[in-house]
C-alpha positions as CSV (number, residue, x, y, z in Angstrom):
1,G,-15.1,1.9,4.1
2,G,-18.6,0.9,5.1
3,A,-20.5,-2.0,6.6
4,G,-18.6,-5.1,5.7
5,S,-15.5,-3.3,4.3
6,I,-12.6,-1.2,5.4
7,A,-10.5,1.5,3.7
8,A,-6.8,2.0,4.1
9,G,-6.8,5.6,5.2
10,T,-9.2,5.3,8.1
11,T,-7.9,1.9,9.1
12,V,-4.3,3.1,9.2
13,E,-5.4,6.1,11.4
14,R,-7.1,3.7,13.9
15,I,-4.0,1.5,14.0
16,E,-1.7,4.5,14.6
17,K,-4.0,5.6,17.4
18,L,-3.7,2.2,19.1
19,T,0.1,2.3,18.6
20,N,0.3,5.6,20.4
21,E,-2.3,5.0,23.2
22,D,-0.5,4.2,26.4
23,R,-3.4,2.3,28.0
24,V,-3.4,-0.2,25.2
25,K,-0.9,-2.9,26.3
26,G,-1.4,-5.4,23.5
27,V,-3.5,-6.0,20.4
28,V,-5.3,-8.9,18.8
29,V,-5.8,-8.1,15.1
30,R,-8.9,-9.9,13.9
31,I,-8.9,-10.4,10.2
32,N,-12.0,-11.5,8.2
33,S,-11.4,-10.5,4.6
34,P,-11.3,-12.0,1.2
35,G,-8.8,-9.4,0.1
36,G,-8.8,-6.3,-2.0
37,S,-6.3,-3.6,-3.3
38,A,-2.7,-4.6,-2.9
39,T,-1.8,-0.9,-2.3
40,A,-4.4,-0.7,0.5
41,S,-3.2,-4.0,2.0
42,E,0.4,-2.8,2.1
43,A,-0.5,0.5,3.8
44,I,-2.4,-1.4,6.5
45,R,0.3,-4.0,6.8
46,Q,3.0,-1.4,7.4
47,A,0.9,0.3,10.0
48,L,0.3,-3.1,11.8
49,K,4.1,-3.8,11.6
50,K,4.9,-0.5,13.4
51,L,2.2,-1.4,16.0
52,A,3.8,-4.9,16.5
53,E,7.2,-3.3,16.9
54,K,5.9,-1.3,19.8
55,K,3.3,-3.6,21.5
56,P,2.6,-7.3,21.7
57,T,0.5,-8.1,18.7
58,V,-1.0,-11.3,17.3
59,I,-3.1,-12.1,14.2
60,S,-6.4,-13.8,14.6
61,M,-8.0,-15.1,11.4
62,G,-11.8,-15.4,11.2
63,D,-13.9,-17.0,8.5
64,V,-11.7,-15.7,5.7
65,A,-8.2,-14.3,5.6
66,A,-7.3,-14.6,1.9
67,S,-5.3,-12.6,-0.7
68,G,-5.1,-9.1,0.8
69,G,-6.4,-10.5,4.1
70,Y,-3.3,-12.8,4.2
71,W,-1.0,-10.0,2.9
72,I,-1.7,-7.8,6.0
73,S,-1.1,-10.8,8.3
74,C,2.6,-10.9,7.4
75,I,4.0,-8.6,10.1
76,G,6.3,-11.0,11.9
77,T,3.9,-12.0,14.7
78,P,2.2,-15.3,15.4
79,I,-0.8,-16.1,13.2
80,Y,-3.8,-18.0,14.7
81,A,-6.4,-19.4,12.4
82,E,-9.6,-21.4,13.1
83,R,-9.8,-24.9,11.6
84,G,-12.2,-23.8,8.9
85,T,-10.6,-20.5,8.1
86,V,-10.3,-20.0,4.4
87,T,-6.8,-18.6,4.0
88,G,-3.9,-18.2,1.6
89,S,-5.0,-17.2,-1.9
90,I,-1.5,-15.8,-2.4
91,G,-2.0,-14.4,-5.9
92,V,-2.9,-11.3,-7.9
93,F,-5.3,-10.7,-10.7
94,A,-6.9,-7.8,-12.6
95,I,-10.1,-7.6,-14.6
96,K,-11.8,-5.1,-16.8
97,L,-15.4,-4.6,-17.6
98,S,-16.1,-4.1,-21.3
99,G,-19.5,-3.1,-22.3
100,G,-18.8,-1.8,-25.8
101,A,-21.2,-4.1,-27.6
102,L,-24.1,-3.4,-25.2
103,M,-23.4,0.4,-25.4
104,R,-23.5,0.3,-29.2
105,R,-26.7,-1.7,-29.1
106,V,-28.5,0.9,-27.0
107,G,-27.0,3.8,-29.0
108,L,-24.7,5.1,-26.2
109,H,-21.6,6.8,-27.5
110,T,-18.5,7.7,-25.5
111,E,-15.6,10.0,-26.3
112,N,-12.3,10.0,-24.4
113,I,-10.2,13.1,-23.8
114,Q,-6.8,11.9,-22.7
115,L,-3.2,13.0,-22.4
116,D,-1.8,9.6,-23.6
117,E,-3.0,6.2,-24.6
118,S,-2.7,4.7,-21.2
119,A,-5.3,7.1,-19.8
120,S,-8.1,5.1,-21.4
121,L,-6.8,1.7,-20.2
122,F,-9.9,1.0,-18.3
123,S,-12.4,2.6,-20.6
124,L,-15.7,0.8,-20.5
125,D,-16.4,1.0,-24.2
126,R,-13.7,-1.4,-25.3
127,G,-11.5,-4.3,-24.3
128,F,-7.7,-4.4,-23.8
129,T,-5.4,-4.1,-26.7
130,D,-2.5,-6.6,-27.0
131,E,-0.1,-3.8,-25.7
132,E,-2.4,-3.2,-22.8
133,V,-2.6,-6.8,-21.9
134,N,1.2,-7.0,-21.8
135,A,1.4,-3.9,-19.7
136,M,-1.2,-5.3,-17.2
137,Q,0.6,-8.6,-17.1
138,K,3.9,-6.9,-16.2
139,S,2.1,-5.0,-13.4
140,I,0.5,-8.2,-12.1
141,D,3.8,-10.1,-12.2
142,S,5.5,-7.3,-10.2
143,V,2.9,-7.3,-7.5
144,Y,2.8,-11.1,-7.3
145,G,6.6,-11.1,-7.0
146,R,6.3,-8.7,-4.1
147,F,3.6,-10.8,-2.5
148,L,5.8,-14.0,-2.7
149,K,8.9,-12.2,-1.3
150,L,6.8,-10.8,1.6
151,V,5.3,-14.2,2.6
152,S,8.6,-16.0,2.0
153,S,10.4,-13.6,4.4
154,D,7.7,-13.5,7.0
155,R,7.0,-17.3,7.1
156,E,10.5,-18.4,6.3
157,I,9.4,-20.5,3.4
158,P,11.7,-20.7,0.3
159,I,10.3,-19.0,-2.8
160,E,10.3,-22.1,-4.9
161,K,8.4,-24.1,-2.1
162,L,6.0,-21.2,-1.7
163,R,5.1,-21.2,-5.4
164,T,3.5,-24.6,-4.8
165,L,1.3,-23.1,-2.1
166,A,0.6,-19.8,-3.8
167,G,-0.8,-19.1,-7.3
168,G,-4.2,-18.3,-5.8
169,R,-4.6,-21.6,-3.9
170,V,-6.7,-21.5,-0.8
171,W,-6.4,-23.6,2.3
172,S,-8.4,-24.4,5.4
173,G,-6.8,-23.3,8.7
174,S,-5.8,-26.9,9.4
175,Q,-4.2,-27.3,6.0
176,A,-2.5,-23.9,6.3
177,L,-1.0,-25.0,9.7
178,R,0.6,-28.1,8.1
179,R,2.0,-25.9,5.4
180,K,3.4,-23.3,7.8
181,L,1.2,-20.5,6.5
182,V,-0.1,-20.1,10.1
183,D,1.3,-20.9,13.5
184,Q,-1.6,-22.1,15.7
185,I,-5.2,-23.2,15.5
186,G,-7.3,-21.1,17.9
187,G,-9.8,-18.4,18.2
188,V,-10.0,-14.9,19.7
189,D,-9.9,-16.1,23.3
190,D,-6.7,-18.0,22.6
191,C,-5.2,-14.9,21.2
192,V,-6.3,-12.7,24.1
193,A,-4.7,-15.2,26.5
194,Y,-1.5,-15.1,24.4
195,I,-1.4,-11.3,24.5
196,A,-2.1,-11.2,28.2
197,K,0.8,-13.5,28.9
198,K,3.1,-11.8,26.4
199,A,2.4,-8.4,28.0
200,D,2.7,-9.8,31.5
201,L,-0.8,-8.5,32.4
202,G,-1.9,-11.3,34.8
203,D,-5.6,-11.1,35.4
204,E,-5.8,-7.3,35.7
205,Y,-6.9,-6.2,32.3
206,K,-9.9,-5.4,30.1
207,V,-10.6,-6.4,26.5
208,T,-12.0,-3.7,24.3
209,H,-13.2,-3.9,20.7
210,R,-12.3,-1.2,18.2
211,P,-14.0,-0.2,16.0
212,L,-17.5,-1.4,16.4
213,T,-19.1,-2.8,13.2
214,E,-21.2,-0.1,11.7
215,S,-24.4,-1.1,9.9
216,G,-27.2,1.3,9.1
217,L,-27.8,4.1,11.5
218,D,-24.7,4.5,13.8
219,L,-26.3,5.6,17.1
220,S,-22.9,5.7,18.8
221,S,-21.9,8.6,16.5
222,L,-24.8,10.5,18.1
223,L,-24.0,9.6,21.7
224,G,-20.2,10.0,21.9
225,N,-16.8,9.9,20.4
226,E,-14.7,6.9,19.4
227,D,-13.5,6.3,22.9
228,N,-17.1,5.5,23.9
229,D,-17.5,3.0,21.1
230,I,-15.9,0.3,23.1
231,I,-17.2,-3.0,24.4
232,S,-15.7,-3.9,27.8
233,I,-15.4,-7.6,28.7
234,N,-14.4,-9.0,32.1
235,P,-10.9,-10.3,32.5
236,L,-10.5,-14.0,31.4
């Protein structure tokens, strides 16, 4: 992960730390993502689900919570979206870059050393064969089926109904609310208030942000550890 992106490994570690930290009484998960790897999304989702089983948790969608960003939202907790949030995009696709013609034009030659034919599936010097297209389609269908079952179970929407909302379609937060893909329209403050009430905190609490967004030189890494990389906000 880096500025503007996250990786499954480090994100799961941070979630697990929150899960096991006694002074954390509840968590607002802020999602602003157009998606990514299904494998990474599932790893993060499972970590969030374990967190939600232990502490009050709510999902807060930002500008975009689509595809993998929606996948990780399906943890059995309320989902808040803003009216203009781009959400949904329940779908799966795969692409391959093929630069064989360009490589030949500039005189660049490649040679593959492989144990079996599938090892060169994503070789840059050629496109997919018919057999590879079929294999990729089976893989995509399998992941898409998993996505549909996950959302259907979490949002209590029958699969056949969900198919009319999925297929890569995107919705605004207001549209998603009408289609039961989210539960409420609201921002971070609404989610913090929900968690404070759910955890019975009254007015005696602080709101902290983890992690801080890193961009360029991370001065906090020079001044202290992760526990110091926290923004404290007065109780609402």
